[in-house]
N, C-alpha and C positions, 0 to 999 in steps of 0.2 A: 591462448588456445581457445577456440570456440567450443562451448559446452552446450549440451542438450539436456532438458529435463522433460520427462514424459508427462508429468503433471501439468506443465505449462502448455504442452500440446493439447491436453484434454480440456483445460479450463479456458483457453483463450477465446474460443468462439462464444460460449455462454457469457463470459465477462464482456466481450465486445458488444453483445446485444444490450447489456445494461448501460455500458458507457455511451452507446449511441443515443440513449434516452436522456442522459444527464450532463454530458460534457458540453461546454460552450463551443460555438463554431470556430473561435479563434482564441489565442492566448497561449500560455505556457503551462505544461503539465510537468511537475516535478515528481518523478517516480522514485520513492524511497525504498531501498533494498531491491534493486532490479535483478539480482541473481545472475542467471545466465545471460540476460540481455535479449532473450527471445521475445518477451512481451514488448519491450521497448521497440524492437524492430517491427513487430507485427502491428502494434497500435500506431506507431508513427506513419506506417504506410496506409493504415485505415483512416487516419485523421490528418490529411495533408495541410489543413488549415491551422493545426496546432503545432507548436514547437515542443518537442519531447526532450526532457532533460533526465536521463537516467543517472542513477547513483548507487553506490554500494560502499561497504567498509572493507570487504575481503579482497585482497589483491588478485586472487584467481577469478573472482567475479568481474572485477574491473577489466581484466584482460579479456575475458569472454565477451563482455559488453562491447569493448572496442573492436573485437573481431567481427561480431555481428554487424556493428555500424559500418565497418570497412566493406563488408560484403554487400550490404544493402545500398550503401551510397545515397542515402536519403537526405535531402537538403534540410529537413526539419528535425533530424535526429542529431542531438548535440553530443560531444564527447562526454564520457561519464565523469561525474564528480565523486571525490572521496567524501562520504557523508556517513557519520555515525549518528543514528537517530537519538541516542541517549545523551549526546554531548551538545553543548551550545557554545558559540553560535553556529548555525548551519552555514555552509559555503554559498548558499543562495538566499537572498533576503526577501525575494518576492516571487510568487507564483499564483496562477489563477486556480489551479487544481493540484492537489497532492494525491498520488495513487500509491497504495501500499498493499502488496499481495503476499500472503503467506509468510508474514514476518513475526507477528507478536506471539505466536505459540512456540516458536523455536528461538526465542530470545528471552532474557529476563524481563520482568515486569517494568524495570526501569526504562527499557527500550520503548514500551508502549507509552509510558509517562513522557518520555522525551519526544516521541512522535507527536503527542498532543500539544506539548509545550511549543515545539517547533512550528506545528501547523497554526497554532494561535498567533504566532509572531509573523509567519511568512504570508499567510492568506489575508487578502483584503476582505472587508465585509461582503458577504455573498459568495465568497470562494468556497470550493468543495474539497473535502477530504473523503476519498473513496477507499474503503478497505475490503479485502476479500480474504476469507479463510474459514476455519471451523470455529464455532462458538458453542458454549452452553447457554441456553435461553431459559430464564425463569418461567415456570408454568408450562413448559413444553417438554415432552418426554425426550430424553437424550437417546440418540441412535447408538446401538451397541458398538458400531464401528468407531464413533467418536470417543466413547468410553475407553475402548481398547487403544485407540491412538493416543489419548491423554496419558494412559498408563505407560505406554512405550516411551513417550516423550520424557516423562518424569523419571523413568528408569535411566535414560541417557543423561539427563541433566535435571536435578531437582528444581532448578529455577525456571524450567520450561513447563509448558502445559497449555491445554485448550483454555481460553479465557472466558469468563462470564461476560455476556453482552452488557448486562447492567453495570458491571464495574468499568468496562471500557467506555460506556456512555457517560457515566459519572465523571470519569477522568477527562473526557472530551469537554464536558460542560464547564469544568474548572477553567478552561482556556477559551471560552466563548464559542464553542462548537456545539451546535444543536443537531441531534439525530433526526434526519429527515425521512429516511427510507431504509427498509430492510427487505432484501430480495432473496428468496430461497433459490439456491443454486444446486447443481448436480453434486452427488457424493456427500450430501449433508453439510455443505458449506453455505455461507451467506455472503452477500455483498451488502455492506453497510455504508450509507451515504450520510455524511455530516456536512452542515453548512455553517460558515462563520457568521455569527449574528451581527447585524448592523449596530454600530455604536460601541463595539467591543474592542478594547485594547488587548495587548498581549497578556496572557495569563501569568500567574506568579511562577 
């Protein structure tokens, strides 16, 4: 069954503007935690030169992604993969870009660690990991809405919560990923771009 998320409708255009600046003209984008599949369909249509590989771990999400793919009938949108960011190995061994939207705050920290480990293994030197979502940033006043959101997440699951950008950056660095760009987005979110350093092998 095809599902809709209002947040996806709200953030897709601002995120598209950033992606137009950073994505290569061709290659493969592995989207980790594609959710409803709305982003995959929207971005695959916006970037016809890129092959879009959606993925998720939840059966209802995989069903929704497949429904969006069937409706859009885009030649560059692949069938979804079953992918749990926290487990290794991933079902795809290579990609030019990894996109991850609104995942690490609604999953345990092990999922963020797994995302970085997998990105370090799958991306070639120069490849990009693009992440979108809420963050706490050291030295910057936290928006009240993000504090309230963090409290609500932790009430639902103590392993969830808005992550510290510094901690995410440090975890990325362990796997050869260097933070290249941070873009302020609507609703107190950020898009964070990491690049795989040249000469880096897979992280531990």
